[in-house]
C-alpha positions in Angstrom: -89.3 -216.5 46.2 -85.8 -215.4 44.9 -85.2 -217.7 42.4 -88.4 -217.8 41.4 -88.0 -214.4 40.0 -85.3 -215.3 38.3 -86.6 -217.8 36.3 -89.5 -215.9 35.6 -87.1 -213.3 34.4 -85.8 -216.3 32.0 -89.1 -217.1 30.2 -89.7 -213.2 29.8 -86.3 -212.2 28.4 -86.7 -215.6 26.1 -90.4 -215.3 24.7 -89.2 -211.7 23.8 -86.8 -213.4 21.4 -89.4 -215.4 20.8 -90.1 -215.5 16.5 -93.1 -216.4 14.3 -93.4 -218.8 11.7 -92.9 -215.8 9.4 -89.3 -215.3 10.2 -87.6 -218.2 9.7 -86.9 -220.8 6.9 -85.6 -223.7 6.9 -84.3 -226.2 4.9 -82.1 -229.7 4.9 -80.1 -230.7 2.3 -77.1 -233.0 1.3 -73.2 -232.1 1.2 -71.8 -234.5 -0.6 -68.1 -235.5 -1.0 -66.7 -235.7 -5.1 -64.4 -232.9 -5.2 -67.2 -231.8 -8.0 -68.8 -227.6 -8.0 -71.7 -228.1 -6.1 -74.3 -225.7 -5.0 -77.8 -225.1 -2.5 -80.0 -222.0 -2.5 -83.1 -220.5 -1.1 -85.4 -217.8 -1.8 -87.5 -215.9 0.3 -88.8 -213.1 -0.1 -86.9 -211.3 -3.0 -83.7 -212.5 -1.3 -81.8 -215.6 -2.6 -79.0 -217.3 -0.1 -76.6 -219.7 -1.6 -74.2 -222.2 -0.5 -71.4 -223.4 -2.9 -69.2 -225.5 -2.0 -66.1 -228.6 -3.1 -65.7 -231.2 -0.2 -63.9 -234.7 0.2 -63.9 -237.8 2.1 -66.3 -240.4 3.6 -70.5 -239.9 2.6 -73.2 -237.2 2.4 -73.8 -235.0 5.1 -76.9 -233.5 6.3 -76.8 -229.7 6.6 -79.7 -227.1 7.6 -80.2 -223.6 5.9 -81.5 -221.0 8.4 -82.7 -217.7 7.0 -83.8 -215.6 9.6 -85.2 -212.2 9.5 -85.8 -209.0 12.2 -90.0 -208.8 12.1 -89.7 -205.1 10.4 -88.1 -207.0 7.4 -84.8 -204.9 7.8 -82.4 -207.5 9.3 -81.0 -210.9 7.9 -79.5 -213.6 8.2 -78.3 -217.0 6.4 -76.3 -220.1 7.6 -75.6 -223.6 6.6 -74.6 -225.7 9.4 -74.1 -229.0 10.3 -76.9 -229.7 12.2 -74.8 -232.3 14.4 -71.9 -229.2 14.9 -68.8 -231.5 13.3 -68.6 -232.1 9.5 -66.2 -235.0 8.8 -65.5 -233.7 5.2 -62.9 -231.7 3.6 -63.9 -228.4 2.1 -62.1 -228.0 -0.7 -63.4 -224.7 -1.1 -66.9 -222.4 0.6 -69.0 -219.7 -0.8 -71.9 -218.1 0.8 -73.7 -215.2 -0.7 -76.6 -213.4 -0.3 -78.7 -211.4 -3.1 -81.7 -209.0 -2.9 -80.3 -207.1 0.1 -76.7 -205.3 1.1 -74.1 -208.1 4.0 -72.8 -206.5 6.9 -70.6 -209.2 7.9 -69.4 -212.8 8.4 -68.8 -215.3 10.2 -67.2 -218.9 9.8 -66.3 -221.7 12.6 -65.1 -224.9 12.3 -64.6 -227.5 14.5 -66.6 -227.3 18.1 -68.1 -224.1 16.8 -65.2 -222.4 17.1 -64.0 -218.9 14.9 -62.0 -219.6 12.3 -59.0 -217.6 12.0 -59.2 -214.3 9.6 -56.9 -215.8 7.3 -59.1 -218.2 6.3 -61.2 -216.2 4.9 -63.0 -213.4 2.8 -65.7 -211.6 3.7 -66.4 -209.2 0.4 -69.2 -206.6 1.4 -69.3 -205.5 -1.7 -70.1 -208.7 -3.3 -72.6 -210.0 -0.6 -70.3 -213.5 -0.1 -68.1 -215.0 1.4 -65.6 -217.6 1.2 -62.7 -219.8 2.1 -58.8 -218.4 1.3 -55.3 -220.2 0.1 -55.0 -220.5 4.3 -57.8 -222.4 4.9 -57.6 -225.5 7.1 -60.3 -227.4 5.0 -62.4 -227.9 8.6 -66.2 -225.9 8.7 -69.1 -226.4 10.5 -71.3 -223.1 10.0 -71.0 -220.1 7.8 -73.7 -216.7 8.5 -74.3 -213.7 6.8 -76.0 -211.0 7.4 -77.3 -208.7 6.3 -79.4 -205.1 6.5 -82.1 -203.5 4.9 -81.5 -199.7 4.0 -84.4 -197.2 5.6 -86.5 -196.4 2.6 -87.7 -192.6 2.6 -91.0 -192.0 3.3 
């Protein structure tokens, strides 16, 4: 009986975090090596998420851009990631930027989805972007920007 109650509470917790289709947008795109500066962007509900990069090695890789917003539309996240969790490309540069809503935080992950060291990237709140620094070690698997709209006055 106790095991049943634990399972029931886990199911209830998961349901609390389920999202409606109108709270998430997903698009797949190819990250192409060759050293050229390339970009992929997606617009949704007045917000644009743009990922720019330069990469070398291997062949095209499929990546995913996800845009998620809270039910009230106040909180928002934009992420790009390698669905398999590991990229074989060597990134010379990357930049993720959001327009239409102010960013509040950013995260970058490398191999095995481990967070990159803080000296490898720079989150610029004023510019609503996150970019590599000169200490970036060319390994990238996921980038996320979080944003929040201010409270609207009634």
